[in-house]
C-alpha positions as CSV (number, residue, x, y, z in Angstrom):
1,X,-114.0,-77.0,98.0
2,X,-116.6,-73.7,99.2
3,X,-114.1,-72.6,102.3
4,X,-111.2,-72.3,99.3
5,X,-113.6,-70.6,97.8
6,X,-114.7,-68.6,100.3
7,X,-110.9,-68.0,101.5
8,X,-109.9,-66.5,97.9
9,X,-112.8,-64.5,97.8
10,X,-111.6,-62.7,101.1
11,X,-108.2,-62.6,100.0
12,X,-109.2,-60.7,96.8
13,X,-111.2,-58.1,98.6
14,X,-108.4,-57.8,100.6
15,X,-106.4,-57.1,98.2
16,X,-108.9,-54.5,96.3
17,X,-108.3,-52.8,99.9
18,X,-104.9,-51.8,98.4
19,X,-105.5,-51.5,94.8
20,X,-102.3,-49.3,94.9
21,X,-100.0,-52.4,95.5
22,X,-97.8,-53.6,93.0
23,X,-95.8,-56.7,95.4
24,X,-93.1,-58.4,95.7
25,X,-91.3,-59.1,92.7
26,X,-89.1,-55.8,92.9
27,X,-86.6,-57.1,95.1
28,X,-89.0,-57.2,98.0
29,X,-89.3,-60.4,99.9
30,X,-91.8,-61.3,102.7
31,X,-88.6,-63.6,104.7
32,X,-88.0,-61.3,107.8
33,X,-89.7,-59.9,110.8
34,X,-93.0,-57.7,110.1
35,X,-94.5,-55.0,112.7
36,X,-97.6,-53.7,112.7
37,X,-98.8,-50.7,110.7
38,X,-102.6,-51.0,110.9
39,X,-105.3,-53.1,111.7
40,X,-109.1,-52.9,110.7
41,X,-112.3,-53.9,112.1
42,X,-114.5,-53.3,109.0
43,X,-115.5,-50.0,110.4
44,X,-112.3,-48.2,111.4
45,X,-108.7,-48.6,111.2
46,X,-106.2,-48.7,113.8
47,X,-102.9,-48.0,114.4
48,X,-100.3,-48.3,117.3
49,X,-101.6,-45.5,119.9
50,X,-104.9,-45.6,119.2
51,X,-107.4,-47.2,121.2
52,X,-108.9,-50.4,120.5
53,X,-111.4,-52.4,122.9
54,X,-110.7,-49.8,125.8
55,X,-107.1,-50.4,125.4
56,X,-104.2,-48.7,123.7
57,X,-102.8,-50.5,120.8
58,X,-99.4,-50.9,121.7
59,X,-96.2,-52.0,118.9
60,X,-96.5,-55.1,120.1
61,X,-100.2,-55.7,119.3
62,X,-99.5,-57.6,116.0
63,X,-95.9,-58.6,114.6
64,X,-95.7,-61.9,112.4
65,X,-92.4,-63.3,110.9
66,X,-91.5,-65.8,107.6
67,X,-88.5,-67.8,107.3
68,X,-89.1,-69.2,103.9
69,X,-90.8,-72.3,104.8
70,X,-92.7,-71.3,108.0
71,X,-94.1,-68.0,109.7
72,X,-95.3,-67.1,113.2
73,X,-97.8,-64.3,113.8
74,X,-97.8,-63.0,116.9
75,X,-100.7,-60.4,119.2
76,X,-99.4,-59.3,122.5
77,X,-96.4,-61.2,122.0
78,X,-98.6,-64.3,122.3
79,X,-98.6,-66.6,119.1
80,X,-102.0,-66.7,117.7
81,X,-101.5,-68.3,114.0
82,X,-97.9,-70.5,113.0
83,X,-97.6,-73.2,110.5
84,X,-96.2,-73.7,107.1
85,X,-97.0,-71.5,104.6
86,X,-95.8,-71.1,100.4
87,X,-95.2,-68.3,98.0
88,X,-96.5,-67.8,94.5
89,X,-95.8,-65.2,92.3
90,X,-99.6,-64.3,91.0
91,X,-98.5,-61.9,88.7
92,X,-96.6,-59.0,87.7
93,X,-94.8,-58.0,90.9
94,X,-96.8,-59.8,93.0
95,X,-96.7,-62.7,96.0
96,X,-99.8,-64.7,97.3
97,X,-98.8,-66.1,101.0
98,X,-101.2,-69.6,101.6
99,X,-100.8,-69.9,105.4
100,X,-101.5,-73.3,106.3
101,X,-102.7,-73.3,110.1
102,X,-104.0,-77.1,111.5
103,X,-105.6,-78.0,108.6
104,X,-106.4,-74.2,107.5
105,X,-105.3,-72.3,104.9
106,X,-105.3,-68.4,105.0
107,X,-104.6,-66.1,101.9
108,X,-101.8,-63.0,102.4
109,X,-100.5,-60.7,99.9
110,X,-96.9,-59.3,100.0
111,X,-96.7,-56.6,98.1
112,X,-95.5,-53.0,97.6
113,X,-97.7,-50.2,98.2
114,X,-97.0,-46.6,96.6
115,X,-98.0,-43.8,97.1
116,X,-99.2,-40.2,95.7
117,X,-95.5,-39.2,96.5
118,X,-93.8,-41.6,94.9
119,X,-92.8,-43.2,98.3
120,X,-92.9,-47.4,97.9
121,X,-93.5,-49.7,101.1
122,X,-93.4,-53.0,101.0
123,X,-96.5,-54.2,102.7
124,X,-98.0,-57.9,104.0
125,X,-101.1,-57.5,104.4
126,X,-103.9,-61.1,106.1
127,X,-106.6,-61.5,108.1
128,X,-106.1,-62.4,112.0
129,X,-109.0,-63.2,114.4
130,X,-111.5,-61.7,111.5
131,X,-109.1,-58.3,111.7
132,X,-107.4,-57.1,108.2
133,X,-103.9,-56.4,109.3
134,X,-101.5,-54.0,106.7
135,X,-97.8,-55.1,108.4
136,X,-94.2,-53.6,107.2
137,X,-90.5,-54.6,107.9
138,X,-89.2,-53.6,111.3
């Protein structure tokens, strides 16, 4: 139970990073292929072209895919997470993705981020290898 509560707290903290997110019930869906928007290590955020760990972040640094039942997360082309998942509406226009990996559960968010300009972007956010990662549709 403590692990579940810790995972839930981490997911809620991640969602707070995207307070402007009204999630995927607006016609969006987690299904499909996703590319890296940015990732953060707690001190700084990194995007394609930035230097992280002495290497330039390439477009394939993180990618993921969801098919409605299974997911895969790739880091530089290698699968680092995969398994089954479920998606649940948890509020108006909000999807919580519960990813199962080798008996562990990770909670991710899928939603529509609205910028000050009014532009909306469908985004999936989650944690991979201790990094907070934001994905956008390919």
